[in-house]
C-alpha positions, 0 to 999 in steps of 0.5 A: 100448343093445345096438345094434351096427349103429348103433354100427358106423354111427357109428364108420364116420362117425368114421373117415371124419374120423379114418381113422388112429385106432387105438382107433376102428379096434380098436373096429370090429374088436371089434364086427364080431368080436362080430357074427361077421364075422371077415373085417371084424374082421381088416381093422379090427384089422389097420388098428389094428395098422398105426397102433399096433403096441403094443396087446396086445389087438389083437396077441393077437386077430390072432395067434389069428386066424392060428392059427384060419385055419391060418397059424401062421407069420404068428402068430409075427410077432404073438406076437414083437411081444408078447414085445418089448412084455412081455419079462417075461411068458413066455406070449408066448415060449411061444406063439412056440415052440408056433407053430414046433412046430405048423407042423412046425419042431421044430428051431426050436421046440427052440431057442426053448424052450432060450432060454426055459428060460435066461430062465425056468429055473423055468417048468414048461411050457417044461421039459415041452415040452423033455422032450417034444421031446427024447424025440420027437427022440431027444436025450440031453438029455432026462434033463437036462431031466427032472431039472430038471422034477422039481426045479421041480415039487417046488419048486412043490409046496413053495410051494403048501404054504407058501401054504396053511399061511400062509392057514390060519394067518391064518384061525386067528389071526383066529378066535382074535382074534375069540373073545378079543374076545368074551370081554372084551367086557363089560370093554371096555364098562365101560372105554369108559364110564369113559374116554369121552375122552382128557385134553385132547381131545374125541376118544372113547377107543378100546381097542386090544384091539377092533381086528382083529389083523393076522395076514397071512402073507408067503411067504418064497419069494414068491407062486406064479406063476400062468398068465395067463388070458384070454377063451375061444376055440373049440376046435381039432382034436384035437392039441396045441392041442385043449384050449387057450383064447385066450391059453393056446391054445398052452400045455401043459395 
């Protein structure tokens, strides 16, 4: 009913009965966040995290709040927790590395990016940051990472072309199948009149020629990896993070 104040009042009564319920606490945090009260939102989100430290949405909010308030070292704690919960998602590990980089700990950031590269050797963002850091720090490894980056970008381009050609081929086959169905429509109608039912059954006869052709295409190299998308966050100062969004605010462009 779009009455957040009344909702907050009832939720406050509820946590007086169940003060350790993490879901109720996170609901309060979200309501206060929507109302623009960040300090109260942080209080209830943190309480929710304390009782249930595995809610990704709560973890993400707390990490983003720490970045907004210039406490990048504290944000690392939350993003490392998310990386433990979702070890196959490179996003959280990139955020940890970017927090180190933004806080000025470039050596720690470099070490983290190297670990990420070992686990996700085809991640373009990680390789770009490795090239950037090695260049800024004057390391000889920069040439090695530049070569790897070019190979990965080329592979990504090939995958995109194959996916595009597969989609175009599927659309073309559907159009051709539709045209063929129209051409043989009158003949199919005559057949359906003669064969209204199969022998020994009352089920109506259906010609297989009228069914849609399955021309779906599966890329042999697998689908293109897409970057996770999350809700938009306000933009920060003009630095490495200036054009990033919540969830991707620590990722490269």
